[in-house]
NULOFI-808236 format. One record per residue (C-alpha): residue number from 1; residue in one letter; x, y, z. Coordinates in pm, 1 decimal. Layout:
+-----+-----+----------+----------+----------+
!   n ! res !        u !        v !        w !
+-----+-----+----------+----------+----------+
! NUM !   A !        X !        Y !        Z !
...
+-----+-----+----------+----------+----------+
//
This chain:
+-----+-----+----------+----------+----------+
!   n ! res !        u !        v !        w !
+-----+-----+----------+----------+----------+
!   1 !   X !   2528.8 !   6917.5 !   5141.7 !
!   2 !   X !   2139.6 !   6910.6 !   5276.0 !
!   3 !   X !   1954.9 !   7250.0 !   5423.8 !
!   4 !   X !   1707.7 !   7352.9 !   5615.5 !
!   5 !   X !   1474.2 !   7630.9 !   5644.7 !
!   6 !   X !   1708.5 !   7791.2 !   5350.9 !
!   7 !   X !   2030.4 !   7730.8 !   5590.4 !
!   8 !   X !   2313.5 !   7517.5 !   5427.9 !
!   9 !   X !   2405.9 !   7246.4 !   5654.5 !
!  10 !   X !   2801.6 !   7290.7 !   5786.7 !
!  11 !   X !   3011.2 !   7031.0 !   5664.2 !
!  12 !   X !   3270.4 !   7011.6 !   5905.0 !
!  13 !   X !   2940.6 !   6984.7 !   6191.9 !
!  14 !   X !   2750.4 !   6683.8 !   6005.9 !
!  15 !   X !   3060.6 !   6566.0 !   6005.0 !
!  16 !   X !   3099.2 !   6589.8 !   6366.8 !
!  17 !   X !   2765.9 !   6466.9 !   6449.1 !
!  18 !   X !   2801.7 !   6165.3 !   6261.7 !
!  19 !   X !   3110.0 !   6029.9 !   6403.6 !
!  20 !   X !   2974.5 !   6143.1 !   6757.4 !
!  21 !   X !   2632.3 !   5927.3 !   6677.1 !
!  22 !   X !   2845.0 !   5658.3 !   6513.1 !
!  23 !   X !   3040.2 !   5602.8 !   6819.2 !
!  24 !   X !   2733.3 !   5584.9 !   7099.2 !
!  25 !   X !   2593.4 !   5351.0 !   6858.1 !
!  26 !   X !   2840.2 !   5087.2 !   6932.2 !
!  27 !   X !   2824.9 !   5080.3 !   7247.3 !
!  28 !   X !   3116.0 !   4921.8 !   7442.3 !
!  29 !   X !   3282.3 !   4766.1 !   7083.0 !
!  30 !   X !   3528.3 !   5115.7 !   7031.9 !
!  31 !   X !   3647.2 !   5114.2 !   6690.2 !
!  32 !   X !   3985.4 !   5246.2 !   6488.3 !
!  33 !   X !   4064.2 !   5478.5 !   6280.3 !
!  34 !   X !   4037.1 !   5331.1 !   5909.2 !
!  35 !   X !   3700.8 !   5191.8 !   6056.1 !
!  36 !   X !   3538.4 !   5489.8 !   6159.8 !
!  37 !   X !   3657.7 !   5714.3 !   5850.8 !
!  38 !   X !   3530.2 !   5425.9 !   5611.3 !
!  39 !   X !   3204.2 !   5395.6 !   5760.8 !
!  40 !   X !   3129.6 !   5777.1 !   5726.4 !
!  41 !   X !   3335.6 !   5789.6 !   5415.2 !
!  42 !   X !   3592.4 !   6104.0 !   5514.3 !
!  43 !   X !   3980.5 !   6084.6 !   5413.0 !
!  44 !   X !   4173.5 !   5919.7 !   5674.8 !
!  45 !   X !   4411.5 !   6178.1 !   5722.3 !
!  46 !   X !   4135.3 !   6442.9 !   5818.7 !
!  47 !   X !   3935.1 !   6186.7 !   6004.6 !
!  48 !   X !   4236.3 !   6167.3 !   6240.5 !
!  49 !   X !   4246.3 !   6549.0 !   6282.2 !
!  50 !   X !   3874.4 !   6522.5 !   6369.7 !
!  51 !   X !   3934.0 !   6290.0 !   6649.3 !
!  52 !   X !   4203.2 !   6429.1 !   6763.5 !
!  53 !   X !   3990.5 !   6734.1 !   6812.5 !
!  54 !   X !   3710.6 !   6594.1 !   6942.8 !
!  55 !   X !   4001.9 !   6357.7 !   7205.0 !
!  56 !   X !   4102.7 !   6700.4 !   7300.8 !
!  57 !   X !   3765.2 !   6869.0 !   7428.0 !
!  58 !   X !   3652.2 !   6486.3 !   7583.2 !
!  59 !   X !   3371.8 !   6417.8 !   7344.2 !
!  60 !   X !   3547.0 !   6153.3 !   7229.5 !
!  61 !   X !   3839.2 !   5900.3 !   7443.1 !
!  62 !   X !   4112.4 !   5674.6 !   7319.2 !
!  63 !   X !   4277.1 !   5379.7 !   7473.1 !
!  64 !   X !   4695.4 !   5414.8 !   7594.1 !
!  65 !   X !   4745.8 !   5223.0 !   7278.3 !
!  66 !   X !   4554.1 !   5589.6 !   7062.8 !
!  67 !   X !   4446.9 !   5306.9 !   6813.4 !
!  68 !   X !   4083.8 !   5289.4 !   6955.5 !
!  69 !   X !   3843.7 !   5519.3 !   6988.7 !
!  70 !   X !   3489.8 !   5576.4 !   7193.1 !
!  71 !   X !   3235.0 !   5853.4 !   7318.7 !
!  72 !   X !   3367.3 !   6017.4 !   7545.6 !
!  73 !   X !   3180.2 !   6165.5 !   7937.9 !
!  74 !   X !   3143.7 !   6512.3 !   7743.4 !
!  75 !   X !   2853.0 !   6318.1 !   7605.1 !
!  76 !   X !   2722.0 !   6176.4 !   7934.8 !
!  77 !   X !   2695.4 !   6557.9 !   8021.6 !
!  78 !   X !   2498.2 !   6655.7 !   7759.2 !
!  79 !   X !   2241.7 !   6394.4 !   7744.3 !
!  80 !   X !   2118.3 !   6465.3 !   8106.0 !
!  81 !   X !   2166.1 !   6806.4 !   8053.0 !
!  82 !   X !   1897.3 !   6677.6 !   7815.3 !
!  83 !   X !   1677.9 !   6531.4 !   8083.6 !
!  84 !   X !   1750.8 !   6787.3 !   8346.5 !
!  85 !   X !   1631.7 !   7042.5 !   8117.7 !
!  86 !   X !   1260.6 !   6918.5 !   7983.2 !
!  87 !   X !   1031.3 !   7072.9 !   8200.9 !
!  88 !   X !    759.5 !   6699.8 !   8067.7 !
!  89 !   X !    995.8 !   6423.4 !   8212.7 !
!  90 !   X !   1079.1 !   6687.4 !   8554.7 !
!  91 !   X !    701.8 !   6586.3 !   8584.2 !
!  92 !   X !    650.5 !   6260.7 !   8523.3 !
!  93 !   X !    983.4 !   6074.6 !   8712.2 !
!  94 !   X !    739.2 !   6079.4 !   9010.1 !
!  95 !   X !    466.9 !   5944.7 !   8864.9 !
!  96 !   X !    719.6 !   5661.8 !   8760.1 !
!  97 !   X !    760.6 !   5595.0 !   9076.7 !
!  98 !   X !    462.7 !   5572.6 !   9201.3 !
!  99 !   X !    349.5 !   5312.7 !   8983.7 !
! 100 !   X !    616.2 !   5077.3 !   8976.3 !
! 101 !   X !    526.1 !   5045.8 !   9325.4 !
! 102 !   X !    152.1 !   5015.7 !   9259.8 !
! 103 !   X !    259.4 !   4741.4 !   8993.0 !
! 104 !   X !    543.7 !   4550.3 !   9050.3 !
! 105 !   X !    626.9 !   4595.6 !   8716.1 !
! 106 !   X !    883.1 !   4812.1 !   8465.3 !
! 107 !   X !    737.3 !   5158.1 !   8349.8 !
! 108 !   X !    899.2 !   5350.0 !   8061.9 !
! 109 !   X !    904.3 !   5670.3 !   7926.7 !
! 110 !   X !   1006.7 !   5746.6 !   7591.4 !
! 111 !   X !   1027.0 !   5939.6 !   7297.1 !
! 112 !   X !    948.8 !   5960.5 !   6962.3 !
! 113 !   X !   1197.1 !   6050.0 !   6724.2 !
! 114 !   X !   1182.9 !   6016.0 !   6364.2 !
! 115 !   X !   1093.1 !   5581.0 !   6257.2 !
! 116 !   X !   1193.5 !   5539.3 !   6683.4 !
! 117 !   X !   1133.3 !   5581.6 !   7023.9 !
! 118 !   X !   1442.9 !   5695.6 !   7306.2 !
! 119 !   X !   1359.6 !   5609.7 !   7642.4 !
! 120 !   X !   1417.3 !   5906.4 !   7863.3 !
! 121 !   X !   1295.3 !   5744.9 !   8202.8 !
! 122 !   X !   1249.0 !   5391.5 !   8347.1 !
! 123 !   X !   1161.4 !   5271.4 !   8678.3 !
! 124 !   X !   1321.3 !   4913.9 !   8683.5 !
! 125 !   X !   1092.6 !   4656.7 !   8885.9 !
! 126 !   X !   1292.4 !   4431.4 !   9173.9 !
! 127 !   X !   1120.1 !   4099.9 !   9037.0 !
! 128 !   X !   1325.9 !   4057.5 !   8671.4 !
! 129 !   X !   1615.2 !   4096.7 !   8537.4 !
! 130 !   X !   1661.5 !   4461.5 !   8320.5 !
! 131 !   X !   1475.6 !   4442.1 !   8071.7 !
! 132 !   X !   1764.8 !   4603.6 !   7839.0 !
! 133 !   X !   1555.0 !   4940.6 !   7835.5 !
! 134 !   X !   1791.0 !   5197.5 !   7972.3 !
! 135 !   X !   1787.1 !   5565.8 !   7972.5 !
! 136 !   X !   1921.2 !   5631.9 !   7582.0 !
! 137 !   X !   1831.0 !   5337.2 !   7429.5 !
! 138 !   X !   1633.2 !   5306.0 !   7069.4 !
! 139 !   X !   1323.9 !   5112.2 !   6961.1 !
! 140 !   X !   1195.8 !   5111.8 !   6637.9 !
! 141 !   X !    869.6 !   5237.6 !   6685.3 !
! 142 !   X !    670.1 !   4975.4 !   6531.4 !
! 143 !   X !    809.6 !   4679.2 !   6697.9 !
! 144 !   X !    686.7 !   4789.1 !   7126.9 !
! 145 !   X !    448.5 !   4939.9 !   7301.2 !
! 146 !   X !    543.3 !   5245.6 !   7358.4 !
! 147 !   X !    608.6 !   5335.9 !   6943.6 !
! 148 !   X !    320.4 !   5152.7 !   6899.3 !
! 149 !   X !     63.9 !   5400.5 !   7164.8 !
! 150 !   X !    248.3 !   5690.8 !   6993.7 !
! 151 !   X !    217.5 !   5549.5 !   6625.4 !
! 152 !   X !   -148.6 !   5514.4 !   6674.0 !
! 153 !   X !   -195.1 !   5924.2 !   6693.6 !
! 154 !   X !    -77.8 !   5970.8 !   6368.1 !
! 155 !   X !   -318.4 !   5937.3 !   6022.3 !
! 156 !   X !   -231.7 !   5589.4 !   5865.4 !
! 157 !   X !     14.5 !   5790.4 !   5558.0 !
! 158 !   X !    108.2 !   5975.8 !   5778.3 !
! 159 !   X !    330.8 !   5697.5 !   5932.0 !
! 160 !   X !    730.6 !   5750.7 !   6072.2 !
! 161 !   X !    818.3 !   5391.1 !   5949.2 !
! 162 !   X !   1034.6 !   5261.8 !   5691.1 !
! 163 !   X !    912.6 !   5145.1 !   5348.5 !
! 164 !   X !    941.3 !   4774.2 !   5290.7 !
! 165 !   X !    999.9 !   4483.1 !   5475.2 !
! 166 !   X !    966.5 !   4635.2 !   5903.6 !
! 167 !   X !   1262.3 !   4527.0 !   6119.2 !
! 168 !   X !   1229.7 !   4238.3 !   6359.9 !
! 169 !   X !   1349.6 !   4275.9 !   6695.8 !
! 170 !   X !   1177.8 !   3896.8 !   6777.4 !
! 171 !   X !    926.3 !   3600.5 !   6615.8 !
! 172 !   X !    632.7 !   3879.9 !   6726.4 !
! 173 !   X !    748.3 !   4197.2 !   6567.2 !
! 174 !   X !    523.1 !   4308.4 !   6262.3 !
! 175 !   X !    714.4 !   4251.8 !   6001.8 !
! 176 !   X !    464.8 !   4419.2 !   5731.6 !
! 177 !   X !    265.1 !   4687.3 !   5697.7 !
! 178 !   X !    -53.9 !   4573.4 !   5686.9 !
! 179 !   X !    -32.2 !   4437.6 !   6025.9 !
! 180 !   X !     75.9 !   4705.2 !   6221.9 !
! 181 !   X !   -221.4 !   4919.9 !   6066.4 !
! 182 !   X !   -455.0 !   4655.5 !   6169.8 !
! 183 !   X !   -257.2 !   4658.8 !   6541.1 !
! 184 !   X !   -274.6 !   5062.2 !   6501.7 !
! 185 !   X !   -647.0 !   5082.6 !   6471.1 !
! 186 !   X !   -714.1 !   4793.0 !   6773.4 !
! 187 !   X !   -517.8 !   5044.6 !   6930.4 !
! 188 !   X !   -672.8 !   5359.8 !   6852.9 !
! 189 !   X !   -996.7 !   5170.9 !   6956.3 !
! 190 !   X !   -873.2 !   5052.4 !   7296.5 !
! 191 !   X !   -688.7 !   5393.4 !   7416.9 !
! 192 !   X !   -354.0 !   5183.7 !   7424.6 !
! 193 !   X !   -125.0 !   4959.2 !   7304.8 !
! 194 !   X !      9.5 !   4617.5 !   7373.0 !
! 195 !   X !    310.0 !   4455.3 !   7304.4 !
! 196 !   X !    297.0 !   4101.0 !   7363.2 !
! 197 !   X !    683.7 !   3952.0 !   7311.1 !
! 198 !   X !    761.4 !   4199.3 !   6991.0 !
! 199 !   X !   1049.2 !   4382.5 !   7156.4 !
! 200 !   X !   1197.6 !   4215.8 !   7419.6 !
! 201 !   X !   1112.9 !   3756.0 !   7429.3 !
! 202 !   X !    913.9 !   3665.4 !   7735.7 !
! 203 !   X !    814.7 !   4056.9 !   7767.2 !
! 204 !   X !    439.2 !   4222.1 !   7707.7 !
! 205 !   X !    383.7 !   4565.8 !   7748.9 !
! 206 !   X !    137.3 !   4801.3 !   7760.2 !
! 207 !   X !    136.4 !   5170.8 !   7640.5 !
! 208 !   X !    -15.3 !   5500.4 !   7635.7 !
! 209 !   X !     29.1 !   5811.5 !   7447.5 !
! 210 !   X !     47.4 !   6138.4 !   7664.4 !
! 211 !   X !   -159.2 !   6363.7 !   7525.2 !
! 212 !   X !     -9.7 !   6725.5 !   7606.4 !
! 213 !   X !    131.7 !   6786.2 !   7266.1 !
! 214 !   X !    -56.8 !   6690.5 !   6962.4 !
! 215 !   X !     -9.3 !   6498.7 !   6822.5 !
! 216 !   X !    148.8 !   6338.1 !   7098.4 !
! 217 !   X !    553.4 !   6264.9 !   7165.0 !
! 218 !   X !    602.4 !   6117.8 !   7440.3 !
! 219 !   X !    409.6 !   5793.4 !   7574.4 !
! 220 !   X !    494.8 !   5566.9 !   7912.6 !
! 221 !   X !    454.8 !   5149.2 !   7926.4 !
! 222 !   X !    423.9 !   4913.0 !   8142.2 !
! 223 !   X !    666.7 !   4619.2 !   8125.5 !
! 224 !   X !    555.0 !   4263.9 !   8229.9 !
! 225 !   X !    681.1 !   3919.5 !   8197.5 !
! 226 !   X !    412.1 !   3711.1 !   8033.4 !
! 227 !   X !    515.7 !   3462.9 !   8264.9 !
! 228 !   X !    292.4 !   3595.3 !   8520.9 !
! 229 !   X !     75.0 !   3804.0 !   8315.5 !
! 230 !   X !   -269.1 !   3709.5 !   8405.2 !
! 231 !   X !   -595.3 !   3805.2 !   8291.5 !
! 232 !   X !   -636.2 !   3974.9 !   8665.2 !
! 233 !   X !   -311.1 !   4121.4 !   8672.6 !
! 234 !   X !   -313.7 !   4277.7 !   8277.4 !
! 235 !   X !   -651.2 !   4421.1 !   8402.4 !
! 236 !   X !   -493.5 !   4616.5 !   8662.2 !
! 237 !   X !   -171.6 !   4722.3 !   8513.2 !
! 238 !   X !   -434.3 !   4870.3 !   8228.2 !
! 239 !   X !   -571.6 !   5049.2 !   8508.4 !
! 240 !   X !   -295.9 !   5240.9 !   8647.7 !
! 241 !   X !   -178.4 !   5302.3 !   8402.9 !
! 242 !   X !   -459.9 !   5461.1 !   8269.1 !
! 243 !   X !   -494.2 !   5692.8 !   8575.8 !
! 244 !   X !    -48.1 !   5747.1 !   8528.9 !
! 245 !   X !   -100.6 !   5936.2 !   8179.6 !
! 246 !   X !   -443.1 !   6098.5 !   8330.0 !
! 247 !   X !   -210.5 !   6293.5 !   8549.8 !
! 248 !   X !     60.7 !   6323.2 !   8382.7 !
! 249 !   X !   -115.6 !   6507.4 !   8119.8 !
! 250 !   X !   -284.2 !   6730.0 !   8400.6 !
! 251 !   X !    106.4 !   6771.7 !   8556.8 !
! 252 !   X !    277.7 !   6820.8 !   8259.8 !
! 253 !   X !     56.5 !   7040.7 !   8057.4 !
! 254 !   X !    254.4 !   7367.2 !   7957.8 !
! 255 !   X !    280.1 !   7598.5 !   8113.2 !
! 256 !   X !    218.1 !   8001.9 !   7964.4 !
! 257 !   X !    487.8 !   8082.1 !   7691.4 !
! 258 !   X !    659.0 !   7822.0 !   7730.9 !
! 259 !   X !    908.1 !   7690.0 !   7473.9 !
! 260 !   X !    728.8 !   7416.4 !   7217.6 !
! 261 !   X !   1003.9 !   7215.6 !   7117.0 !
! 262 !   X !    826.7 !   6976.0 !   6891.7 !
+-----+-----+----------+----------+----------+
//
């Protein structure tokens, strides 16, 4: 078992977390007992006992036959508790509303978590369909505006990205490190990142790191359909988002004595 700060990991706790993350990652695809046991390399009998315990506690749900399993409602309560308790998220939400109203576009807040960014808040545009950027969604940091804005805050030799080829979400996603590093150099020079259909076909994005932490762990972005992205509209997006970043960094500056969750 792995160790953290000299403390041995508790096997049962690690197994429980792995199971919940696996079920959460399957979305609307419930899993059977044998699938879960095989995926996590856990004896079938042990997996069954763990599942039944979590079903009783509300962390896992099962269908009427008792053969299919999915993530339970307690996971939602914990997730919303995380958002409600985060001072940065609370401070940023009204700013996202204002920016979305001004631009007529979708505005996001996300946080770097290992090699991915996780969406914490989204204000959807009424002008075009959803871009699959729901709260809680994970996206590889190298593949979009939010992640690239945050990667650019770090030295090239300390980027939290996988070794070897990078995963492609679209045909425009950077899949090799050299291309990504060249892009990040441009981000540092401009002060913001640009995503040209690297995450979602037909959607461009502009990302801005929020520097109330060093290095920044949160970023905001604006998503816009490329079909209506004129030079004038792009310039306005960048101007509004720069102002938004300045406002957020002022509002969300850590209060004296506030916990440092990094």
